[in-house]
N, C-alpha and C positions, 0 to 999 in steps of 0.2 A: 505512564508514570502516575503519580498521585496528585498532580496539579489539577485544579478545577478548570473546567472549560465551560464558558457561558454560565458560570455560577453553580454548575452541577459537579458532583463527585463522579469519578470515572464509572462506577457501576451504574449510576443513573443514566449516564450518556449511552452506555451499552443497552440498557433497557429501552432507550429511545431510538435505538437502531443506528447509533453512531459508533464507529470503531476507528482507532487511531494506530498507525504504524509509525513510530518515531524514527528520526534520522539515525543512520548507521545500522550496523548489524546488532540489533537489540534482541539477542537470544540469551537464554540461560545456558551458558557453555557446559556446565557440569551435568545438566539434565539431558535426557534423550530427546530425540525429535518428538516422540509420542508425548512425553511429559510436557514439553514446551507447548504442544497443541492442546493438551488437557488444560493448561493454565488459561488458554484463550476461552475455554468454556466454563470458567468458574461461576458464572451466573446461571448456567444451565444445569438441568438434572443430568446425572451421570450417563444414563442411556441416550439422552439427546446429544451429549457431548461426543459419545462414541460414534453415533450416527453422523454427526457433523465432521468428525475427523475422517471418517471413511469418504464422505462427499468431497471434502477439501483435498484429500490425497488423489482423487480423480482429476482434480484441476492441476495439481503439482505432482505428477507421477514420479519424478526423480526423488521426491522425499519418501515415497512409499518403500523404496528399496533400502532406505537408511533409517527406518522407523525406530530401530533399536540402538542406533549410534548416538553418541553424545553430540549435542549441537556444536560444541567447540571443535569437533573433528571435521565439520563440513567446510566446504570452500566458501569464500565470501558471497558468491552468487547464491549458493544453496542456503546460506544463513539468511540472506535477504528474502528469499522465497519462503523460508520458514517463518520469518517475522510477519510477512504478508499473510501467509496461510493461517497463522495464529489469530491475526486480526479478523479473519473471515469466519472463524468458528462460531461466533454468536449470531451469524446471519445478518450482518449490517445492511441497512438501506443506504447509508452514507459511509464511505471509507475515506479517511483522511491520511494522506501519505506525505511524509516530510523527507525530501531528498532520497527517493527510493533508489536512484542510480549511483549514489555515493560509493566510490571505490570499486565499481564494477567495470569489467572489460566491455567494450562496445557491443560485442555479440551477446553478452548477458543482459545488457541494457535493452537491446531489441527484444530478446526473449521475454524479459520481465514486462516490458511495455505491451507486447502482444498479449500477455496474460491479462493486463488491465483492460484491453479492448474486449477480450473474451468475457471477462467478468461483467462488464457493462452491457454487452449485447446479449449474452445468454442468461444472465441472472438479474439484469436490470439494476445493478448496483451503481449508484452515483459515486464517482470518484473525484476527489479534489486533491490535486498534486501540487506541492510546493517543490520546485525543481530549478536547478541552475542550467541544466541542459535544455535550453529554450527550444531549439529547433526540433529536438526529439519529442518533447512533450507537446509542442504545437501540432506535430504530425499526427498525434493520436487523440487529440482533444477536440471537443466541440466549441468550447468557449475559453477565453483567456481573460484574466484580470492581472494587470501589472500594478504593483504598489510602489510608491515612492514616498519615503518618509512617513509611512503608515497610512497614506491616502491612496485611493484608486486613481492611477494616472492613465489607465487605459482599460476599457471594457469592450469586448466585441467577439465576433466569431474568429476562431483560430485561423481558418482559411483566408479570411480577409487580411489578417495581420501578416500571414506568411507571404501573401502576394504584394504587400506594401513594404518593400525593402527599406525605404527611408524611415517609415514609422518604426519598423523593427529595429533599425540602428539607433534611432533616437531613444527608444525605450530600454534597450538592453546593452548599449555600449557606453 
């Protein structure tokens, strides 16, 4: 969206390597999958955008078969994948995800979270996830930060928190 982050306008953040995927299925329903992806490359040259679309479709092959469909005709999981794919077009170093599992069936959450692991391991993208499905995100993350009233209430390794049931309950119940 058009809100400033860290004092920068969205195009400036993209140039800095920061991409954001907002909460919910934020796709342009009336546009095709390709057109949605092209919007993700608005700071890139046209040929670079085309190249990035091809590369991102290799990560999300289910979208490749639907490239000419309108985004509104996709399932909720496919729309979420499209939103994430669009955020990947400018080749971010840091990908910010707000509630990526919102409204998704458990099997789709696992599939999407597996993609996040792949993006981190294969492409070296740092991913910051804001998520209510705590156990699922702890299982795929390296570090966890828990906020309470805008302040950091916990900071540490995800595995340490997963093995500390009392701390987990205190923070998230």
